[in-house]
TIZA-243176 format. One record per residue (C-alpha): residue in three letters; z, y, x; residue number from 1. Coordinates in steps of 0.1 Angstrom, whole numbers, plus 5000, padded with zeros to 4 digits. Example, Ala and Ser with C-alpha at 12.3 -4.5 7.8 and 13.67 -1.06 7.14 Angstrom:
2
<pt ala, <5078, 4955, 5123>, 1> <pt ser, <5071, 4989, 5137>, 2> 
END
This chain:
228
<pt met, <2361, 3951, 2188>, 1> <pt ile, <2358, 3929, 2155>, 2> <pt ala, <2391, 3930, 2147>, 3> <pt ser, <2409, 3959, 2134>, 4> <pt ile, <2416, 3978, 2162>, 5> <pt ser, <2396, 3997, 2189>, 6> <pt lys, <2398, 3984, 2223>, 7> <pt ser, <2409, 4016, 2233>, 8> <pt his, <2440, 4019, 2214>, 9> <pt arg, <2451, 3985, 2221>, 10> <pt gly, <2490, 3989, 2219>, 11> <pt ser, <2493, 4022, 2199>, 12> <pt asn, <2481, 4027, 2162>, 13> <pt pro, <2460, 4001, 2148>, 14> <pt arg, <2427, 4014, 2139>, 15> <pt pro, <2397, 4003, 2114>, 16> <pt gly, <2375, 3977, 2134>, 17> <pt glu, <2338, 3965, 2128>, 18> <pt ile, <2349, 3945, 2099>, 19> <pt ser, <2368, 3974, 2082>, 20> <pt val, <2338, 3997, 2090>, 21> <pt ala, <2314, 3967, 2076>, 22> <pt met, <2335, 3967, 2039>, 23> <pt his, <2306, 3961, 2014>, 24> <pt gly, <2281, 3957, 2039>, 25> <pt val, <2268, 3931, 2066>, 26> <pt leu, <2286, 3921, 2098>, 27> <pt phe, <2254, 3908, 2121>, 28> <pt leu, <2267, 3886, 2152>, 29> <pt asp, <2240, 3878, 2181>, 30> <pt glu, <2244, 3852, 2204>, 31> <pt leu, <2276, 3838, 2183>, 32> <pt pro, <2289, 3816, 2211>, 33> <pt glu, <2289, 3840, 2239>, 34> <pt phe, <2315, 3860, 2214>, 35> <pt asp, <2350, 3852, 2230>, 36> <pt arg, <2367, 3823, 2209>, 37> <pt gly, <2398, 3844, 2203>, 38> <pt val, <2374, 3874, 2188>, 39> <pt leu, <2360, 3844, 2166>, 40> <pt glu, <2388, 3833, 2151>, 41> <pt val, <2398, 3867, 2141>, 42> <pt leu, <2372, 3865, 2112>, 43> <pt arg, <2390, 3838, 2098>, 44> <pt glu, <2416, 3859, 2079>, 45> <pt pro, <2392, 3882, 2062>, 46> <pt leu, <2367, 3857, 2054>, 47> <pt glu, <2393, 3840, 2037>, 48> <pt ser, <2409, 3871, 2021>, 49> <pt gly, <2386, 3902, 2023>, 50> <pt arg, <2416, 3918, 2043>, 51> <pt ile, <2428, 3919, 2075>, 52> <pt thr, <2459, 3926, 2092>, 53> <pt ile, <2471, 3938, 2129>, 54> <pt ser, <2510, 3939, 2139>, 55> <pt arg, <2512, 3955, 2171>, 56> <pt ala, <2551, 3956, 2182>, 57> <pt ala, <2566, 3978, 2150>, 58> <pt arg, <2538, 3985, 2139>, 59> <pt arg, <2519, 3968, 2110>, 60> <pt ala, <2484, 3977, 2098>, 61> <pt asp, <2463, 3960, 2065>, 62> <pt phe, <2429, 3966, 2062>, 63> <pt lys, <2403, 3962, 2036>, 64> <pt ala, <2376, 3937, 2047>, 65> <pt gln, <2351, 3922, 2024>, 66> <pt phe, <2318, 3918, 2043>, 67> <pt gln, <2294, 3897, 2041>, 68> <pt leu, <2290, 3878, 2078>, 69> <pt val, <2255, 3872, 2092>, 70> <pt ala, <2255, 3852, 2123>, 71> <pt ala, <2226, 3841, 2147>, 72> <pt met, <2228, 3812, 2180>, 73> <pt asn, <2203, 3794, 2200>, 74> <pt pro, <2205, 3756, 2191>, 75> <pt cys, <2215, 3749, 2229>, 76> <pt pro, <2221, 3772, 2263>, 77> <pt cys, <2182, 3775, 2270>, 78> <pt gly, <2176, 3781, 2237>, 79> <pt tyr, <2144, 3756, 2233>, 80> <pt leu, <2164, 3726, 2219>, 81> <pt gly, <2134, 3711, 2192>, 82> <pt his, <2108, 3736, 2207>, 83> <pt tyr, <2071, 3724, 2200>, 84> <pt asn, <2063, 3728, 2238>, 85> <pt gly, <2093, 3703, 2250>, 86> <pt lys, <2108, 3725, 2271>, 87> <pt cys, <2146, 3723, 2267>, 88> <pt arg, <2164, 3703, 2300>, 89> <pt cys, <2195, 3705, 2281>, 90> <pt thr, <2219, 3677, 2285>, 91> <pt pro, <2237, 3663, 2252>, 92> <pt asp, <2270, 3673, 2265>, 93> <pt gln, <2256, 3704, 2279>, 94> <pt val, <2246, 3712, 2234>, 95> <pt ala, <2276, 3699, 2227>, 96> <pt arg, <2304, 3718, 2248>, 97> <pt tyr, <2278, 3752, 2238>, 98> <pt arg, <2280, 3743, 2196>, 99> <pt gly, <2313, 3737, 2199>, 100> <pt lys, <2324, 3771, 2209>, 101> <pt ile, <2321, 3777, 2167>, 102> <pt ser, <2351, 3762, 2157>, 103> <pt gly, <2351, 3739, 2128>, 104> <pt pro, <2378, 3762, 2104>, 105> <pt leu, <2354, 3790, 2109>, 106> <pt leu, <2320, 3771, 2103>, 107> <pt asp, <2342, 3759, 2072>, 108> <pt arg, <2340, 3796, 2057>, 109> <pt ile, <2303, 3798, 2064>, 110> <pt asp, <2287, 3789, 2032>, 111> <pt ile, <2251, 3787, 2042>, 112> <pt gln, <2241, 3771, 2078>, 113> <pt ile, <2201, 3765, 2084>, 114> <pt glu, <2180, 3758, 2116>, 115> <pt val, <2147, 3782, 2123>, 116> <pt pro, <2126, 3761, 2141>, 117> <pt ala, <2100, 3775, 2167>, 118> <pt val, <2070, 3790, 2150>, 119> <pt pro, <2035, 3776, 2163>, 120> <pt gln, <2014, 3804, 2178>, 121> <pt glu, <1987, 3791, 2156>, 122> <pt asp, <2010, 3800, 2128>, 123> <pt leu, <2017, 3834, 2134>, 124> <pt leu, <1980, 3847, 2136>, 125> <pt lys, <1981, 3830, 2099>, 126> <pt gln, <1987, 3856, 2070>, 127> <pt ala, <2019, 3852, 2056>, 128> <pt asp, <2018, 3838, 2019>, 129> <pt gly, <2051, 3841, 2009>, 130> <pt glu, <2066, 3855, 1977>, 131> <pt ala, <2067, 3896, 1973>, 132> <pt ser, <2101, 3910, 1982>, 133> <pt thr, <2100, 3929, 1948>, 134> <pt ala, <2099, 3895, 1935>, 135> <pt ile, <2126, 3882, 1952>, 136> <pt gln, <2143, 3913, 1946>, 137> <pt ala, <2140, 3911, 1906>, 138> <pt arg, <2152, 3876, 1905>, 139> <pt thr, <2188, 3882, 1925>, 140> <pt glu, <2192, 3910, 1905>, 141> <pt ala, <2189, 3891, 1871>, 142> <pt ala, <2211, 3864, 1891>, 143> <pt arg, <2236, 3886, 1896>, 144> <pt gln, <2237, 3897, 1862>, 145> <pt arg, <2242, 3863, 1851>, 146> <pt gln, <2271, 3861, 1871>, 147> <pt leu, <2288, 3895, 1857>, 148> <pt val, <2280, 3885, 1823>, 149> <pt arg, <2292, 3850, 1825>, 150> <pt gln, <2323, 3860, 1848>, 151> <pt asn, <2331, 3896, 1852>, 152> <pt lys, <2319, 3891, 1893>, 153> <pt pro, <2298, 3878, 1919>, 154> <pt asn, <2302, 3840, 1927>, 155> <pt ala, <2313, 3844, 1961>, 156> <pt gln, <2350, 3858, 1945>, 157> <pt leu, <2354, 3828, 1924>, 158> <pt ser, <2387, 3817, 1931>, 159> <pt val, <2391, 3778, 1933>, 160> <pt thr, <2404, 3778, 1897>, 161> <pt glu, <2375, 3797, 1884>, 162> <pt ile, <2356, 3774, 1903>, 163> <pt asp, <2364, 3741, 1882>, 164> <pt arg, <2354, 3762, 1854>, 165> <pt tyr, <2318, 3781, 1858>, 166> <pt cys, <2307, 3756, 1887>, 167> <pt ala, <2308, 3721, 1874>, 168> <pt pro, <2278, 3699, 1881>, 169> <pt asp, <2265, 3672, 1860>, 170> <pt ala, <2272, 3638, 1861>, 171> <pt glu, <2245, 3631, 1890>, 172> <pt gly, <2250, 3664, 1906>, 173> <pt glu, <2290, 3653, 1909>, 174> <pt ala, <2278, 3619, 1921>, 175> <pt leu, <2260, 3630, 1947>, 176> <pt leu, <2285, 3659, 1960>, 177> <pt arg, <2314, 3630, 1965>, 178> <pt gln, <2289, 3613, 1988>, 179> <pt ala, <2280, 3643, 2007>, 180> <pt ile, <2320, 3646, 2010>, 181> <pt thr, <2321, 3611, 2025>, 182> <pt arg, <2291, 3613, 2048>, 183> <pt leu, <2297, 3650, 2062>, 184> <pt asn, <2335, 3646, 2053>, 185> <pt leu, <2337, 3681, 2041>, 186> <pt ser, <2372, 3697, 2038>, 187> <pt ala, <2387, 3707, 2001>, 188> <pt arg, <2372, 3748, 2014>, 189> <pt ala, <2332, 3736, 2023>, 190> <pt tyr, <2337, 3716, 1989>, 191> <pt his, <2344, 3750, 1970>, 192> <pt arg, <2320, 3769, 1985>, 193> <pt val, <2292, 3740, 1984>, 194> <pt leu, <2298, 3747, 1944>, 195> <pt lys, <2300, 3783, 1945>, 196> <pt val, <2262, 3781, 1964>, 197> <pt ala, <2246, 3752, 1940>, 198> <pt arg, <2261, 3778, 1914>, 199> <pt thr, <2242, 3810, 1929>, 200> <pt ile, <2207, 3782, 1933>, 201> <pt ala, <2213, 3780, 1894>, 202> <pt asp, <2215, 3812, 1887>, 203> <pt leu, <2184, 3821, 1906>, 204> <pt ala, <2168, 3794, 1888>, 205> <pt gly, <2174, 3806, 1854>, 206> <pt ser, <2195, 3777, 1849>, 207> <pt gly, <2227, 3780, 1826>, 208> <pt asn, <2237, 3744, 1844>, 209> <pt ile, <2244, 3732, 1886>, 210> <pt leu, <2220, 3704, 1885>, 211> <pt thr, <2216, 3676, 1912>, 212> <pt ala, <2187, 3694, 1926>, 213> <pt his, <2210, 3724, 1931>, 214> <pt ile, <2238, 3704, 1947>, 215> <pt ala, <2210, 3688, 1966>, 216> <pt glu, <2196, 3721, 1979>, 217> <pt ala, <2238, 3737, 1989>, 218> <pt val, <2242, 3705, 2011>, 219> <pt gln, <2214, 3709, 2030>, 220> <pt tyr, <2227, 3742, 2035>, 221> <pt arg, <2253, 3728, 2058>, 222> <pt arg, <2232, 3719, 2090>, 223> <pt met, <2263, 3725, 2115>, 224> <pt asp, <2284, 3695, 2093>, 225> <pt lys, <2254, 3674, 2099>, 226> <pt asn, <2253, 3683, 2134>, 227> <pt gly, <2292, 3684, 2147>, 228> 
END
């Protein structure tokens, strides 16, 4: 199970589950809406605090659970919504119910939400022309080093007070973010997460300041807010 108690030991001593086993690593959940709603809601506490508390009868156990959540899901029940060949036959209500299996509070805690369109067959045969992995690794390591020098921790671990100090955008970026809050009805939690993502985008670009372009890109990464 995802929670820090194994199915075979429910009711006895709590034991570390998948989110604790993934400590300082990645927890990947495929077909996210197919998980039980109660199981998904368990993720909210550790994503926020980095810990999970399990209470069973007279026993209580705390486990560390600092992990990176990566999840994937289809755009609709059949998986073909938006496909270039028009194969999807799902109704709007079916799509809404499918996406509604992921609660708003859980989505709030997912920093980056992107749609990956189907790749046309002719594009699959083309030779890749993307950036080399070594170049991406070097840029990522440099960005992380900037964060450690600036605040002695990665951006993901910044508190609200530290976000106000280290993630303040320029005037135009702040105005754009205010518009996004109104248009997307962002919560306070989502607002702070957008700022942390924008700070990371700026670090990857080697920019000391968070500019309008960085805010715009961070907002674009909250696709589920737009579709909700």
